[in-house]
C-alpha positions, 0 to 999 in steps of 0.5 A, a space after each residue: 466529520 469536519 473534513 467533509 464540510 469544507 475544501 482545504 484549498 491550500 492542501 489541494 493546490 500545495 506544491 507537494 500535492 501538484 507535483 506528486 499528482 502530475 508525476 503519478 498521472 504521467 506514469 500511469 499514462 505511459 503504463 496504459 498507452 505504452 504497455 497495457 492497452 495496446 496488448 489488452 493487459 489489465 490491472 485490477 480495480 476500475 482500470 481493469 473493468 474499463 479495459 474489459 468493457 472497452 473490449 466488449 462495447 468498443 467504448 473509449 477507455 477514458 470515458 469508462 474510467 471516469 464513469 466507473 470511478 464516479 460512484 466511488 468518488 461520491 462514496 469517498 466524498 461522503 466517507 472521507 471528505 470533499 478535499 479528497 474527492 476533489 483531488 481524486 477527481 482532478 487526478 482522474 480527469 488529468 489522466 483521461 485528458 492527457 490520454 485523449 490528446 497525447 499518443 504514446 506508441 507501444 513500447 514493446 510486444 514482449 509480454 513479460 516486459 509489458 507485465 513487469 514494466 506496465 505493472 511497475 509504472 501503473 503502481 508508481 502512478 497510483 502510489 504517487 497520487 495516493 501520496 498526494 492525497 487522491 486516488 486513480 482507482 476508486 475500488 479501494 474506497 469501496 473496499 474501505 466502506 465494505 469492510 465496515 459492513 462485512 466480516 471480510 478484511 479489506 485485502 480479501 475484498 479487493 482480492 476477490 473483486 480483482 479475481 472476478 476481473 481476471 476471470 472475466 479477462 480469461 473469457 473476453 481475451 484468453 487465459 494467457 492474457 489473464 495470467 499476465 494481467 495478474 502479474 501486472 496487478 501483483 507488480 503494481 500492488 508491490 510498487 504502490 506499497 513501496 511508494 507509499 510506505 517507502 523502502 525503509 518501512 518502519 517495524 516494531 521489534 519486541 524482545 523478551 530476554 533474560 538479559 534484558 538490561 544488556 539488551 536495553 543497553 545494546 539497542 540504546 547505546 550501540 544502535 542509537 535507538 530509543 526503546 519503550 519498556 513494558 513490565 511483564 512475566 516470562 515463563 509459563 512453558 509446557 511442562 513447567 507452567 508454574 515457573 515464571 520470572 519478572 522481566 522487562 519487555 523491550 520494544 523499539 522502532 526500526 527499519 527493515 534494514 536494521 532488524 537483522 543486525 539487532 537480532 543477531 547482536 541480541 542472540 549473541 547476548 541471549 541465544 534464547 531471546 524471544 522476538 516478534 516483529 510487526 509492520 507499522 504504517 506510520 511513526 511520529 513524535 519521539 526522537 525516531 525518524 518521522 515519516 511525512 504522510 497526508 492524513 487521507 493516506 490511511 483512508 485510501 490506501 486500504 491494503 492491510 499489513 498483517 503482523 509477521 510474528 517471529 520467535 526464537 528458540 
């Protein structure tokens, strides 16, 4: 791949990349020093492994974070590119250096607050660094590579790996700490998704209706959305297999805030309209609202989004 051969210095030191990386590192540092490390709470991935090994071997967490990430950074260098690997290495080194020289006292001893706010801040940090085109935790690079060599999805690989970490936490610390650590991981994962995808994650809404002309007019003229129309057939129902009709299959790109309103308006036109909804990662081109993403994000953010299928009567 061409991106493996040279380092894109302009992208590496762009204002966008520097700001997101710095904010992400600061957020992760506050999460680790102010919430997680003083209370032995874990996140998943390399961060969780580093906290476990620190407790067992009494080796400083910052050293372990760098050492355990190096194999994954090398894998990222080989599979994704030099720019990505260097950006990720800089982010990890920034985090370890700041944690070494800046001391943040524990914010609270309340376990629920630690799990929620620690998870939120570490997820925010990871998400911001990913938006900058790097990573703070190399486990997702490994999952991306392993997916191509196994029958398991990326999400299944990451979940299995993290489950082993939390089982280890139950033995090294106690079951309660492992359970709270899972809450940290869940909060962090959701926060990372929102930071990367945005609160207005784009969705493909597909509608099949006998009143397709009215539905097309509704979406375009009333909601101001562009549509794509596929030619198809509807029918083929149990008991009436031979009954079929030509129809237009209408697809439009909407945000999660628009789905419910469009569905309700469509049902008022055709109560038997059929819907299915699919989350999509990115929208570019056309007249729709665009989302700006770094080309490396799809490589390092390997949390697969499953399609959510909904149907009318």
